[in-house]
C-alpha positions as a Markdown table, in Angstrom:
| # | Residue | x | y | z |
|---|---|---|---|---|
| 1 | Met | 26.3 | 5.0 | 61.0 |
| 2 | Lys | 28.1 | 6.5 | 63.9 |
| 3 | Leu | 29.1 | 10.2 | 64.3 |
| 4 | Lys | 32.7 | 9.0 | 63.9 |
| 5 | Asp | 32.0 | 8.1 | 60.3 |
| 6 | Phe | 31.5 | 11.7 | 59.3 |
| 7 | Lys | 32.4 | 15.2 | 60.6 |
| 8 | Ile | 29.9 | 18.0 | 61.3 |
| 9 | Thr | 31.2 | 21.3 | 60.1 |
| 10 | Pro | 29.5 | 24.6 | 59.3 |
| 11 | Glu | 30.1 | 23.9 | 55.6 |
| 12 | Asn | 28.2 | 20.6 | 55.5 |
| 13 | Ser | 25.4 | 21.2 | 58.1 |
| 14 | His | 22.9 | 23.6 | 59.6 |
| 15 | Tyr | 21.8 | 23.7 | 63.2 |
| 16 | Gly | 18.5 | 24.1 | 65.0 |
| 17 | Thr | 17.2 | 23.7 | 68.5 |
| 18 | Gly | 13.7 | 22.2 | 69.2 |
| 19 | Lys | 11.8 | 22.0 | 72.4 |
| 20 | Arg | 8.6 | 20.2 | 73.3 |
| 21 | Lys | 7.2 | 19.4 | 76.8 |
| 22 | Glu | 10.3 | 18.5 | 78.8 |
| 23 | Ala | 12.3 | 17.4 | 75.8 |
| 24 | Ile | 15.1 | 19.4 | 74.2 |
| 25 | Ala | 16.7 | 18.4 | 70.9 |
| 26 | Arg | 19.8 | 19.8 | 69.2 |
| 27 | Val | 19.5 | 19.0 | 65.5 |
| 28 | Trp | 22.0 | 19.2 | 62.6 |
| 29 | Ile | 20.8 | 18.6 | 59.1 |
| 30 | Leu | 23.6 | 17.2 | 57.0 |
| 31 | Lys | 23.9 | 18.2 | 53.3 |
| 32 | Asp | 26.3 | 15.4 | 52.1 |
| 33 | Gln | 24.9 | 12.5 | 54.2 |
| 34 | Pro | 21.2 | 12.2 | 53.0 |
| 35 | Asp | 20.9 | 8.5 | 54.2 |
| 36 | Lys | 22.0 | 9.1 | 57.8 |
| 37 | Phe | 19.4 | 9.5 | 60.5 |
| 38 | Ile | 21.1 | 9.3 | 63.9 |
| 39 | Val | 19.9 | 10.3 | 67.3 |
| 40 | Arg | 22.1 | 10.4 | 70.4 |
| 41 | Val | 20.3 | 10.2 | 73.8 |
| 42 | Asp | 22.0 | 12.1 | 76.6 |
| 43 | Arg | 20.5 | 9.8 | 79.3 |
| 44 | Thr | 22.2 | 6.7 | 78.0 |
| 45 | Gly | 25.0 | 8.3 | 75.9 |
| 46 | Lys | 24.3 | 5.9 | 73.1 |
| 47 | Glu | 23.6 | 6.6 | 69.4 |
| 48 | Tyr | 20.6 | 5.0 | 67.7 |
| 49 | Asp | 19.2 | 4.9 | 64.2 |
| 50 | Leu | 16.3 | 7.4 | 64.3 |
| 51 | Lys | 13.6 | 5.1 | 62.9 |
| 52 | Ser | 14.4 | 2.3 | 65.4 |
| 53 | Tyr | 14.6 | 4.8 | 68.3 |
| 54 | Val | 11.2 | 6.4 | 67.8 |
| 55 | Gln | 9.7 | 2.9 | 67.1 |
| 56 | Arg | 6.4 | 4.2 | 65.6 |
| 57 | Glu | 6.0 | 5.1 | 61.9 |
| 58 | Thr | 3.7 | 8.0 | 62.8 |
| 59 | Leu | 6.4 | 9.6 | 65.0 |
| 60 | Phe | 9.0 | 9.1 | 62.2 |
| 61 | Asn | 6.6 | 10.7 | 59.7 |
| 62 | Lys | 6.1 | 13.6 | 62.1 |
| 63 | Ile | 9.9 | 14.1 | 62.3 |
| 64 | Met | 10.2 | 14.1 | 58.5 |
| 65 | Tyr | 7.2 | 16.5 | 58.1 |
| 66 | Pro | 9.4 | 19.7 | 57.7 |
| 67 | Phe | 11.2 | 18.1 | 54.8 |
| 68 | Lys | 7.9 | 17.2 | 53.2 |
| 69 | Val | 6.5 | 20.8 | 53.6 |
| 70 | Thr | 9.7 | 22.3 | 52.0 |
| 71 | Gly | 10.1 | 19.6 | 49.3 |
| 72 | Thr | 13.6 | 18.6 | 50.5 |
| 73 | Glu | 13.0 | 14.9 | 51.2 |
| 74 | Gly | 16.1 | 12.8 | 50.6 |
| 75 | Lys | 18.4 | 15.8 | 50.4 |
| 76 | Phe | 19.5 | 15.9 | 54.1 |
| 77 | Gly | 20.6 | 13.5 | 56.8 |
| 78 | Ile | 19.8 | 14.2 | 60.5 |
| 79 | Tyr | 22.1 | 14.1 | 63.5 |
| 80 | Ala | 20.3 | 15.0 | 66.8 |
| 81 | Thr | 21.0 | 14.9 | 70.5 |
| 82 | Val | 18.0 | 14.7 | 72.7 |
| 83 | Lys | 17.5 | 14.9 | 76.5 |
| 84 | Gly | 14.5 | 14.9 | 78.8 |
| 85 | Gly | 10.9 | 13.9 | 78.2 |
| 86 | Gly | 9.6 | 10.8 | 76.5 |
| 87 | Ile | 9.8 | 9.5 | 73.0 |
| 88 | Ser | 6.9 | 11.5 | 71.5 |
| 89 | Gly | 8.1 | 14.7 | 73.1 |
| 90 | Gln | 11.6 | 14.1 | 71.8 |
| 91 | Ala | 10.2 | 13.3 | 68.3 |
| 92 | Glu | 8.3 | 16.6 | 68.2 |
| 93 | Ala | 11.4 | 18.5 | 69.5 |
| 94 | Ile | 13.5 | 17.0 | 66.7 |
| 95 | Met | 10.7 | 18.1 | 64.2 |
| 96 | Tyr | 10.9 | 21.7 | 65.5 |
| 97 | Gly | 14.7 | 21.6 | 65.4 |
| 98 | Ile | 14.7 | 20.4 | 61.8 |
| 99 | Ala | 12.3 | 23.2 | 60.8 |
| 100 | Lys | 14.7 | 25.8 | 62.4 |
| 101 | Ala | 17.7 | 24.2 | 60.7 |
| 102 | Leu | 15.9 | 24.3 | 57.3 |
| 103 | Leu | 15.2 | 28.0 | 57.9 |
| 104 | Lys | 18.9 | 28.6 | 58.4 |
| 105 | Tyr | 19.6 | 26.6 | 55.2 |
| 106 | Asn | 17.1 | 28.6 | 53.1 |
| 107 | Pro | 15.2 | 31.6 | 54.6 |
| 108 | Asp | 12.8 | 31.3 | 51.6 |
| 109 | Phe | 11.2 | 28.3 | 53.3 |
| 110 | Arg | 9.7 | 30.6 | 56.0 |
| 111 | Pro | 6.2 | 31.1 | 54.5 |
| 112 | Ser | 5.7 | 27.4 | 54.0 |
| 113 | Leu | 7.1 | 26.4 | 57.4 |
| 114 | Lys | 5.0 | 29.1 | 59.1 |
| 115 | Lys | 1.8 | 28.0 | 57.3 |
| 116 | Ala | 2.5 | 24.4 | 58.5 |
| 117 | Arg | 2.9 | 25.9 | 62.1 |
| 118 | Leu | 6.4 | 24.5 | 62.4 |
| 119 | Leu | 8.0 | 27.8 | 63.6 |
| 120 | Thr | 5.6 | 28.3 | 66.5 |
| 121 | Arg | 6.7 | 26.2 | 69.5 |
| 122 | Asp | 4.0 | 24.1 | 71.1 |
| 123 | Ala | 4.2 | 25.6 | 74.6 |
| 124 | Arg | 1.8 | 23.2 | 76.3 |
| 125 | Glu | 3.5 | 21.8 | 79.5 |
| 126 | Lys | 2.5 | 19.5 | 82.2 |
| 127 | Glu | 0.5 | 21.2 | 84.9 |
| 128 | Arg | 2.0 | 21.0 | 88.4 |
| 129 | Lys | 0.5 | 19.0 | 91.3 |
| 130 | Lys | -1.1 | 21.2 | 93.9 |
| 131 | Tyr | -0.9 | 20.5 | 97.7 |
| 132 | Asn | -3.9 | 18.8 | 99.4 |
| 133 | Gln | -4.8 | 17.3 | 96.0 |
| 134 | Met | -4.1 | 14.0 | 94.3 |
| 135 | Gly | -2.8 | 15.6 | 91.1 |
| 136 | Ala | -3.0 | 18.8 | 89.1 |
| 137 | Arg | -6.8 | 18.8 | 89.0 |
| 138 | Ala | -7.9 | 15.5 | 90.7 |
| 139 | Lys | -9.0 | 16.0 | 94.3 |
| 140 | Tyr | -9.1 | 13.6 | 97.2 |
| 141 | Arg | -12.6 | 12.2 | 97.8 |
| 142 | Trp | -14.5 | 13.8 | 100.7 |
| 143 | Ser | -16.3 | 11.5 | 103.1 |
| 144 | Lys | -19.0 | 12.8 | 105.4 |
| 145 | Arg | -18.4 | 10.0 | 108.0 |
């Protein structure tokens, strides 16, 4: 279950970096460990099982989507380190990282991953708060008297 139980080497893994909102994920897909799904959170320094960390089935399915698109379900394990952002941003960052790692594993997956829009980073970020305003867009209420 832990990283100590197996060794990540260039022969048994492929690497990809994924980003979404404030979250950054470094992802390794492991060829000889198809049952391992481990995520290490930099904030706490602890390792978690991926399914228990993301908590929601929809987020776990989103993470596994690149495997579904390429038809490689059950062939790879995942080891990921994440930092920044929230759970959903981290889950999508892991998804993009898996897509990039699969592309390194087999460049023939490019058309199917591109069609599923997994190679284009979702660049939407949080808009900054402006001065003399409550938030990014919300204004303070004006009172005549």
